[in-house]
N, C-alpha and C positions, 0 to 999 in steps of 0.2 A: 580393534573395535570391540567395545563391550557388547555382551549378549542383548541388552535392552536396546541399545542403539541400532544394532543389527536388525532386530525384529521391527523396530519403528521404520527403518529405511525400507524394509521389505513391503510395508503396507502403505507407504506414501503414494497418494494418487494424484496429487496436485502440488506444484511448487511454483510460487510467483514472487517477483520482486516488486516491491511497492516504494515509490519515491514521490516527493511532493516539493513544492515551493523552491524550485531551483532558480527562479528569478534571473534569467538570462545566461546562466552558467551552462552553455551547451557542452562544454568540454567534460564535465562531470557525467552528463547523460551518455555521451559517446564512450566514456571510459566504462560506465556500468554496462552498456550494451556489449562492448568488446569482452568484458570480463564474463558476463552471464549468458550470452547467446549460446543456445544449445544445452545450457545447464539448468534453465527454468522453463516452465511451460508458457509463461507470459511475463511481460514487463509492463507495469501500470504506473502512470503518472497522475497524480491527484491535482493537477492544475497549478497555475502561476509559474509556467515555464517562461513566459514572455517571448516565445519563439513563434514563428509563423506556422500555421497549420501545414504549409507546404514543405517544411524542413524535413530533411531526410531522416532525422532521428525517429520520426513517427512511422517510418516503415517497419521498425522493430518494437516500438514502445506505443502503448495506447494511452491517450490523455483525454481529460476533460477541461473545460473552460474554467479558469479562476478569475477572481476579480481584477487581476492585472494582466489577463490575456485579452487583447483587444481584437484579435482576428475572429471574425464572425463565424466561420464554419466549425469551430469548436462546439462540442455538445455540452450542455450543462451537467449531464449525468450519463452514466453508461451502466447497462447490465449486460454482462457476457457470461456464457457458460464455458468454463475452462476445465477440462478433464473432469467433468461430472459436478463441478462446483459452480453454482450460480453466484456471481459476485456483483455487487453494486459499488461504483465509486463515483464520488462528487468531489468538489473542491471544499464545500462546507459553508461558504458565505451565504448561500441561499438557504441553508439549513440551520442557521443560527448556532453553529457549533461552538461559538465562543461562550455561549450561555447555558446550553442544554444539549443533550444528546436526543431529546424526545422527537424532534422533526426528523432527524436522520434515521432513528429507530422506526419511526412511522413509515418512512420511505422504503426502508429495508423490508418491512413486513409486507408492504403493498407489492414490492418486487419479488416477494417470495424467495429471498436469499438468506443465507446463513453467515455471510461475510460482507461487511461494509467498510469500505476505506474512504478516508477524507484527509484533507490538509487544512490550510488556511490559518490555523492558530500558530503554526510553526512549533507546536509542543507535542513531542511524541507521547503516545499513550496507546493502551489496548486494554479492552475489558470485554467480558462476555455478559450480555444483558438479554434476558428472555431467549437464551439459546443462540444469540447472534454475537459474533466477534465484530466489535467496532474498533477499527484501527487507524491511528494517525501515525504515519512513518516519521513524523517530525520534518524538519526542513533540512535539506542537503546543503543549503548555503547560509541561511540566517536563523539559526535556532533560538528559541526562547523557552522559558519555564524552568522547572526544577532540574532538568538535564540539558544544559546548554551545549549539547554536542550536535555536530553536523551528522544527520543520521539518514538511513534507509532501512527498510525491513525486508526480510525473507519470510514468507508465510507458506508453511507446509501443511497439508491437510490429508488426513486419512479418514476412514469411516469412524474411527474411535476418538480421534483428537485433532486439534489444530495447534501447531507450534509456531510461535513468533519469535524470530531472532532479529535483533537490531545490530546494525553494523555502523561503524563510524566512517568517515570519508576515506580513511586509508584502507577500508575493507576488513577491519578487524572486528570480530564479533564482541558485543558488550554483554558479557555473561550474566551480570546482575540484573539486566533487563529482560532476559529471555523468559518466556512464558508458555506454558502448555495448558490448553483448555480441554477438558474432557467432553466428548459428545455423547457419552453413554448415560 
């Protein structure tokens, strides 16, 4: 392990898995849970699972309601503090994410978070806007856009930076999509 990576690993205070738009593919969620349980601080689903809120996967993974989730108990958005990081996640259909990040950015500011996760578009992407990291993990089942890969993301945060690594469905990191955002 190189010195820079060792130093980064020493200062990580939060690590989460983010997945979205699994559209009834329960098996991939079970696989992710089995692979990452005990290795991440939380597992987050950004909606459109098409699973019942009573499904046992939700004992390990936290989800929100997507436009294809018809079980009423799902929340439309969530804000949780995970290892000192306040995180907002939504599906995105109620925030018009296909047209603009402005509504999501406003919601993130109102929730006083620095990390906002969303799905809905099936297009992976991450950017930092006004000091907030806005992340779409892509779709684990039906990808669209410039990178038509079935993906999920691992987000690692320290006081100094936020690192995002995308993985394909076979759990291989996609190096060219990795990004690190400075918080300094």
